C-alpha positions, 0 to 999 in steps of 0.5 A: 196467509198459510204457505201456498200450495202449488201443483207441479205436474210431472211427466217422468224423468228426462228430457227425451221421454219425461219431464225436463229435469233442469226445468223441473228443479229450477221450478221447485227451487224457485217455488221454495224460495218464494215460500210456496209448497210444491205439490208434485204429481204425475199420472200413473201410466206407462211412458210412451216409450223409453229413450236412452239419454246417452244415445238419444235412441228409443230403448226397444222393449223397455217400459217405465211408469210415469209416476214412478219415474217422476218420483226420482225428481220429487225425491219420492214425494209425488202423488197420483194426479188422479187423487189430486183435487183443485181445492188442494191447490192454489195454482198449477205449473207444468214443466216441459220436456218431451214427456209433456207432449208424449205422456201427458198428451200425445201432441208430439205424435198427433199435433193439433189432433192430440188427446190430453190424459184424462186426469191431467185434463180434469185437473187443469180445467178444474183449477182454471175454472176455479179462477186459480192461475196456471203456468206452463213452460217449454212445450207444455203450453200445448196442453193449455192450448188443447184444453182451453183453446175455445177461450183463445188464450195467449200463450208462448212456446218461444218463436218456432213457427211450426209449433206456434201454428199448431197452437193456433189451430187449437185456438190459442193466440201465440206470442213470440217470446225471448228465452228470458221473458214470459207471456202473461194472459191476465184475462185467463190467468195463464203464464208461459215461458219458452225455457228449453224451447229456446234456452242454450244453457241452464242459466238462460232457462232459469231466467224465464222460469224464475220470472214465470214463478214470480208472476205465478206467485204474484197472482196467488198472493193477489187471490189471497188479498182479495179473499181477505177483503 
């Protein structure tokens, strides 16, 4: 088969106000090692706010664009998610970081009443409806819970009871999971892992993320095998 194209949905650059950099880079590395082409994308919108990552404080009056900041991680090769079609992709993966819950949706502010950015919602739903696998890590499974909750998908964010309860209110079935493991919902073709919701080191985060990418690629190759029959 040709090199699989895996969409990577970014939410900025930096754990406190964008995509978690370690999670994203580990994902990109694992995809490349698996022989896949990462197709990075992000919405062309302002971040909720800008956080000084040295102090952890919000930088009042400063503005940054999610797409522009995502280009830092993608080395400039990133698309506006509004222009990406499900037919362009074989699968989709959403790294975590607070940007997933602040810029891709407002789960960090609104919890179960959150709203997902319309272009993110469109693509996730379309990829899922096409039967293609979708993966998410850290807090990003909240987006899947919001969009696919009526299907009662099995997801994990680790073991935090408050966040797990919020996903339950969205219709998801939360499964406790250790940092180095994954939860695979075979029926709905979803793969999730806790990553930095539990990880205390980059090595711990990598263990689950690499397993997630491996499972995602197995599902992609399964699709390709079925298509050839």
